[in-house]
N, C-alpha and C positions, 0 to 999 in steps of 0.2 A: 504494500500500499504506500503510495506516494503522499507525503505530508508536505504541504507548502509552508515554508517558514516566512514569517513577517519580514519585510524588508525595512531597512533603516530609512528614515526621512529626516530632512533638515527642517528645523523649525525653531520657534521662539518658545521658551519655557518660562512660565510665571508662577511665582509662589507668593500668595497674600497670606500673611500670618498676623493673627490678633495678638498684640503685645500685652503682656501682663495677665493673661488668662489663667495661668497656673497658680499664681499668687491669689488672684481673685477667687478661684474655685476653692482653694484651701480655707478661705476665711468667710464663705457664704453658705447659704442653704442650697443643697444640691439641686432640688427641684426647680427653684427659681433661676439658678445659675445656668442650668441646661436650657431653660426656655429663652434666656437672654442670648446664649450662644447660638442657638438655632435661628433666632430672629436676625442676628448680625451676619451669620453665614449666608442666609437667604438674601440679605441686602447685597453682600459682596458678589454673590453669584449672579444676581440680576443685573449688575453693572458690568461684570466681566464678560458675560455671554450676551451676544457676540461683542467683539470679533473673536475672542478666545473661546475654546471649548474646554470645559471643566473635565479633568480626568478623574479626580476623586477628592474627597475630603480627608484631611489628615489631622484629626483632632480638632484643633482651633485654627487650622490653615486650609486654604483652597489651593490645589495644584492644577494648573491649566496650561494649554499649549495651543499653538496655531502654526500653520505652514509658513515657512520663511518667505514665500512669494507674496504673502498677504499682508506682511507687516511693513509699516513705515513709521517715521518719527512722529508726525502729528497724531496718527492713530494710537500709537503706544502711550504717548504722554497723556492724550485726552482720556484714554481708557483708565489709566492708573489714577490720574487726578480726579476724574469724575467719580470713580469708585470710592476714593478716599473722602471726597466731599459728601457723598451719599451716606457713607458710614458715620461720619461726624454728625451729620444732621439726624440720622437715626438715633445715635446716642442721645443727642439733645432732646429729641422728641420723647424718647422713652422716659428720660429723667423728668421732663415737664408734665408728662401724662400720668405719672404714677404717684400715689400717696402712700405707698407701701414703705415702711421703715425697716424692712429686713436688710441684712448686710448685702445680699445679692443686688438689691435695687439701689441702695445708698452708695455702693462702691462702683457702679457702672461707669462713672466718669474716669475711673482709673484705667480703663481699657484704651487701647490705641491700635493702630494698624500700620504695618510696614510691608513693603513689596521687594521682591528679588526677581530680576530678569536676566536670563542667559540665553544665548543662541548657540545651537549646535545640532548634533544628530541623536536620534533616539529611535527605539523600536516600540511600537504600540502592540501589546499583547492582550487578548481577550481571555480572561480566566474566570470561569464560573460567574458569568454575567457581569463581571467587573472589568474595568480597563486598568492596565498596568503599563506605565512607561518605564523602560529600562535603558541603560547605557551610561557611559562615563559622564556625559554632560548633565544627566539627571542627578547624578551624585554631586556634581559641582554646584548646581543651583541650591541644593539642600544644604550643602556645606556652608554657604553664605549665611545661613541662619546663625552660625556661631561666630560671625565676624565682629568687627569693632566699629561699624558704621555709627552706632549710637554715640560713641565718644567724639565722633567728628561733628555731628549736628547738634548734639546736646539734648536730644529728646527722642521719643519712641516712635516718631512719625517720619518715615523716609522711604525713598526708592533707591535701590542699589542696582546698578547695571554693570555687567561685566564688559570688558573690552570688546569681546566678540558680539555682544548684544548691540553695542554702540556702532560697531562696524556694520552690522546687519541692517541698520536703519540709516546708514550713512550720516550719523549724527556728529555734530561739532560740539564737544563738551563745553568749550568756553561760550559759544553762542547760546547754548541751552542753560547756561548758569549752573553746570554740574561741578561738583568738587571732586578732583581726582584723589585716589587713595589706593593703597596696596594692602591686600589682606594676606597675612602670612599663615600657611598651613603646613603640615608635615609632608604633604605631597608637592609642595612648591607654592610660589607666590601667585596671586591672582590680581590683575589690575582691574579696578572698579571705579565707578563714577557715581556720586551720591547727589540726590535732590532732597532738600529739606521740605517735606510735605507740610509741616507745621507752618512754615512761612507762607506756602501757597494757600493754606486754609485761611490764615489771617487776612491775606489779600482778598480772597473770595468773600470772606465775612464783610469786609469794608465795602466791597463792590455791591453786595446784595442786601446788606442790612439797612433797613429804613426805620427811622425813629420819628414817631408822631408826637409832637409836644402839645400842650394845652393851646399854644398860640396858633398852631397849624391845623389842629383837628377841626373837622366840620361840625362836630358836636360831641358831647360827653354825657354820661350819666353815672350816678352812684347811689349807694344805699347799703343797707345791711340786710343780711339774710340769717335766719335762725338755723342752727345746726352746726355740727362739727366740720372742720375743714375737709375731712375725707368724704363726708356726705354732700357737701356743696360742690366740691371740685368736679365731680363727673357731669354736672349741669353744663359746664363750660368746655369740657374736653371729650365728651362722649355724645356725639350727635344723636344716635338712636335713642338715648335716654331723654335728653332735653337740651337742644343745641342753643340755649340763650335764656336770658332772663329779662323781664321787663316789669315796670311798675315803679311806684314811688319808694321813698326811703323806708316806709313803714309797712310795705306789703310787696309781695312778688307773685309772679305767676309764670308758668312755663310757656314758652313760645315755640311752636312747631312750624 
């Protein structure tokens, strides 16, 4: 019987890893922590696919790939930055929408996201309804997880590209604002380039954030409502229950 072996292909490998999840998990309620992780992983996948194809989940990380012919510089940076922005917005929304005071909810802001991108060859194997990528370059992108990029940017939000990834997109490190760095491993040195995603997020926040003051508002209303904060908060954050409040300062009613 002839068995056809999978052929190696050239492509771009991406690993998106949630920073701080191990410490977060150790200090929180397991049930809530797993719900938070699932929510955040779904957010990451929704923004990575397409153009990348997710190969598998690796605990608190998402591993994805795409053919080399399909990748270019604008697509890569737009995908990474858009995914990071969506992740940060989701963290913010979850914090704002919950009144739960358990550790899993309180410690959500301690989480962050980092990306590692490498270009090379790999083999895709289908094993028991799952997809497994193998090859030396798959090992390289995972080895970057143990690198020292955090010491360069000073926070837990960054993108690390290897020299081969930068070459694959014909990128100019200086023009892209990337910081060159060398990671030292027992198998040899790897030239990488780092983007500080925290800086990019702060720029995005200033660009999209709008503040309405009393002077610029078209109108305003205020008053008091009976009840504990956790009872009142869903009226403003859960539309199916009651997406608003109207009335004078001494009375209220639901608005649908």
